[in-house]
N, C-alpha and C positions, 0 to 999 in steps of 0.2 A: 542204225543208220548213223553215217558219219554226219557231223555239223561242221562245216568249213569255216563259217564265220567264228567259231570257237577256236580255232586252232591258234590263234595270237595268244589265247591263254596258256599255251605250255611254253612260250620262249622265255629266256632269259633268266629262268629259274636256277638258282645257284645250289640248290638242292641235289641229293642224288635223285637220278630217275631212270628206274631200270628201263630199257630200250623194249621191254613188251610191254609196257604200261603208259600206252598213252590217255590223254585227259578223258578223252570221249569214247573210250572203251566201256564195255559192261561194268557196273561196279563188282568188286569182289566181294561176295560174302562168306565170311571167314566161320567156320565152324570151331576151330580151336583158339585158345587165347591169342594174343597178339602183344607183343611187348615193341614199344615204339622208342627209339632211342635217338637222341640228338645231342648236338656241342652244349645246348642250353635249355631249360624250360622256365617260363615266365610266370611266376605267381603272380597275378595281378592285384589281387586284394592287398598283398603285404607289399608288393614291389620288390620282391626278393627274386634273383635270377638264380636257379639251380643251375650246376656245370658238374657234370653232364646232367641231362634231363631223362627220367625214362617214364612212360606211362603203360599200367597194364591192362588191358581190355579183355572182358571175356563178355560174349554176347554182346547187347546193346550199353553195357555199362562200364565207367572207368572203376577199377578194382583197388588200384593202388598208384600213389604218384611219388616220386622223389630221384635222388640222384641214381639210386640204385634200387630197382624194385624185385619182388620174385620172378623168377623166370621157369614158369611150371613146366613139365615135361609136355612136349609135344607142340610147346607154344612156337608162333612165327615171331620172328625179330626183324623189325625193319629199321635199319640203320640209316637215318637220314644225313648224316655227316654235320656237316658246319651250318646248322639251321636251330631257329628256335621253334620250341612247339608252344603252341598257343590253343587256349578255347575257341572254337568255332566263332566268327565274326556275325554280327546280328546288325544287320540294316532295318531301323523303325520306320523308314520312310521311303518305299518302294511303289512302282505302278508297273506292275507285269503285263499290263494290257494296254500300254504306251510304248513307241519307238522312235527312234530319230526320224524327224520330219514335221510336217505340218501335223498340229496336233489337232485343231479341230478338224481338219479335212479328213484324218485317218479315222476319227470317231463316226464321221458321215459316210465315208465311202466304203470301209472295210466292214462286212458283215462279223456279227458276233462270232459264229464258228471260226472265221478266218481269224480273227483277234483271239481267241481262246488258243489256236495253234500257235500263234505267235508267244502267247503268254507261257504255255509249255517250254518252248524255246527259253524264253529269258529266264524261266525259275532253274533253269538247266545251266545257263550262263552264269547265274547268279551262284550256285551252288559249287561250279567249278573253280571260282573265284574266292573260295573259303567262306562263303556267307551261308552258313547253315540253318541261320533262322531270318525272318522278316515279316515286317507287317505291310500289307499289302493296302494301302490308302488310297482307295477308291478305284473302280475298272473304267470309269469316265465313259459312262453310256452302256458298259457290257452287263448292268445289272448285277446278278448274284453268280456269275460265270467264274468268278474266283473260289467261290465256294467247290465247285465240281474240281478245279486245279489242285484247292488244298486237300480235298478229299483223296483224289487220285494219288498223290504225295504220299499220304498218310498210309495208304494200302499199299504203297511199293510198287505201283502201275506205271510210275514215271517218275523220274530224279529230281530232286529241287528241294530248296529249303524247309525247314517247319515253317509253317505259315499262319498268323493271324491275319484275318480276313474281315473287310468292312462292306463288302457289295458296292453298291453305288454311293457314294457321297451324298449329303443333305444339302440344300441350297433353296435361297428365296428367289420368287419371280423376280427377273431382271438382276439376279445376283452374278456372282463371279464365274459360274459355270452355267449360265442359262443360254448358250447358242446365241451369243451377243453379235450384230453386226452382220445378219443375213436377211433376206429379204424376207419381210413377216409374211408374206403369202406362201411362202414355202414350207411354213410350220417346220422348220428344223428343230429335231429334238434336243431338249438340253442333254449334259453330260453328266446331271445329278438328279437325284429325286427331289421334286418341289414340295416347300411347307413354307408356310407364312406367318404362322402363329404357333402357339403352344400346342394346341389341340391337334392341329397339323403334323407336327413336329412328333408327339407322341404315337400316331397314327404310322407316320413313316418308320419310326425305330421299330415299331411292332411288326411292319413288312419286311424290314430289313433282318430283324432276328428269326423271323419265320423261315428267309429264306437261306440261312446259315450263316449271316453274319456273326464275327468273334465280338465285334465292338463297332461304334459308330462314329462315323466322321463328318464333320459339319464344317462347311464353308462361312466363317465369321466375318470374314473382312474382303476386302476387294472392291473395287479395281485400284491398284496403288498407283503413285506418284507423288511429284514433290510439288506442294502449294507454296507460293511466296519463300521458297528457300528449305520450306520443313517438310519430312516426309508426312505424308497423309494418305489416309485409306479408311472409308468409311466401314461402320459396323454393320452387320444385316440381322444379327438377333438381339434381343435385349437382355440383359440379365436374366430376368426373369423367366423368359422363353427358354434360355439355356439352362436354367435349374430344374425347368421342368423336364427338359430332355436328361440331364445326368440323374433325376431322379426315376426316371422311366427305365433308364438303362440300370441303373443299381437295383431294381426290383427284382431283376434276373441277374445280380452280379457281374454286369458288364459294364462297361466304361464308354466315355465319350472324349474324343480328340478332336480338336478344331485346329484348320487352317487359320492362322490370325498372323498377321505380319506387322499389326501396330496396334497403338491406342485408338479411341476407347475400347475396342474389340476385344484386346487381349485382356483388359482390366475386367470386364463382365464374365470374360470365359474362366479366369482364375478365381475371381469370387463363387463363380457357380461351381465349381469344384471339378471342371475338366481332369484327364489325366494327364494329357500332355498339350503343349503350344507348338502348331508346327511352323516353320521358318523364322518367326519372332525376330523380324527385323530390328523392331523398337518395343521395349518394355519400359514402362515406367516404374518408379521407385516402388509403389505400393504394390503394382502387378510383381514385381521381382520378390519383395518381402512376402508376399502370399505364396507365390511359388517355392521360396526356401521352406516355408513355414509347413505348406501341405504338401511337399514335396511333388511337385508338378513338374514333370519334364519340359525343358525347351528343346525342341528339335531343330538344328539349326540350318541343315540343307545348303551348304556353301557351293555344292558342285553345281547345281544346276543352274545357279546366278553365274558361275563363273563360265558355264557351257554356253549360256546364252550370250554373255559378254563377249564371249570369243566368236560368236556367229553373229555380231553385229547388231546387239540390242545396246543402244547408249543408256536406258533406263535401267537395265540387269547390270551393268558397269556401274553406275551410279548407286545402285542398292547396295551392290556387293561391298563397294567402298564404305557405305554409311553404314552396311551390317556389322563389318569389320570392328568398326569403331565401337558399335554398341554391344558387340559380343564380350568385348575386355570388360567393359561396366557389369554385363552379367555374370562374367564369371568371379567379379570382385565381390558381388553381391552374393554368391554363393548359390546361384540357381541351378539345381540338376540338369545335365546335360545329357541327353542320350544321342547316339549317332543316328543319322538318318540323310540319306543322299538326294531323294526324290529322283531317282533313276528309272529311266524309261523314256523320257524325252531326249535323253542320251544314253549311249549304247549301254545295256545290261553286260554286268561282269565286269564293268570297269569303275565301279564306286567306290572302291579303297581309296581313291582319291582324295574323299571326305576328311580322312583322317590327316593328310598332310595337310589340309586347308585348315584344320582345326588348331593344329599345330600352328601354322603359319599365324593365325590370327590370336593367339595366346595360351593356349592349353600346352600343358607339357605331353610327350609322348606316351607317358604313364596315364594320364588322365584321359587323354583321346582313346586309348585303348580300354580304359574303365568304360568310356561312354559307349563304346562299341560291342561291350560284352556284359560285365555286370549290372550295369545299368539298363543296357537293352533286355536283359533277360527279364529285370524287375517292371520294365513298361509293358512285355509282353505276356507278364502274370505267368513267368516259367522260372521265378529264382528259387533257387534249390534244386534245380533239374539241369539247368545250362548257364553257360556263363562264365565255367570256371573250371579248372581241371581239379577235379576232388572225387574222391573215393564216393560211389554212390551216385553220382551224376552221370546222366547220359553221356556216351562217348561222343562228343564232338569236338574234334580236335584239327587244328590245322598247323600246318610247318611252315616257316618262311625262311629265306636265306639271311644270315648274319644277324644283328641284335637290331630289333626294331625300337629298342631306347635309346640307340645311336642313330638310327635312319628309319624314322617311321614309314618312309616309302617303298620299304621291303614289301609292306602288306599288299602291295600291287604286284608282287611276283609270288603267291602262293604254290608250293610245292604239294605237300601231301593235303587231302582233304577226305577226313572220315566224318560220317554223321550217323550216329547210333550204331558206333561198331562197325560201319560198311565202309570199305577204302573205295572212294569213288575218284579218287585221284591221287598217284605217286609216281 
């Protein structure tokens, strides 16, 4: 069944596209080796550009990478022309269960089955845009439905990125996602699982893992604002409470990520040992020091702020300007950065915009690509398997027109998409 709203993903690609292979056709399951050939191949770890570049793929894995690789008998060669071969992109902050529109209303008005169908379409849109792995940062009231989407993708039943999922996020009574602003007599359900102390956090975490979560997402700050000209956001959990959550997750070798836009909530999270701080509008000196030493990732999510600012939110515009200034301080302090867009409230499949914004606000194109490949793989716990074009890695490969080191915007015009040796788009 063709997905009309994905048609725009096929436009403007400068790579060679066979007339018989539209982006939303069935994936090509190749039983013979494939050689991908392009004008360039970028080794993101070294920053070296190979000209030309080739990747030999057998089954689901990369066998050889170089300017000229072996061409086994019977291999299919895909010549991509004036393109650059890159590892599949990794978005570390997505919401498959959200779409553009009134976020609070869609979670109230739309059934979980309806939202799950939309999540399946969102997963395909993201994959076709070159994102071969993602972290789903909370279903916003759809419980563990993202477990079903992840498992269906893993079984090959539906197309989509490799997923790490968190189920419902965790929040306090009256917190960031607690259905605020509604008639209390209507008892509108919150978009997160409620926990108010360390013991309740542990219970909530055990429930999330029982239902299939790969990691835990906790709302640590909100509501954001500017108080007397200074950015301010109340924290939700104490350092001790967050530490209990981190220790409970670690018991089963899993992690906690937090929504934390500022201080002191971000500092409590860094001290507790979370794996990432999402949004990170404001990070104090001590927080940045701890993040650098502990290798805690900041996930900036500029695109969502830009989207809301362009759709009439004065607060989002002010936050975006403030965040851009703070981001330069974070880069100078050596805070590890992973690419995350917060896609969902804006259209799925368009989140490569995040790379352009990271470059606009201080990163080099190479550093932005590292954030969306190598660092993303580390954050998702898949380092050594994805995030680079190396022999033995899973064959997650994309091709973009031109040279992304000269124009990072080409990431918004992906041509070829291969995941696990299967060609989904070319």
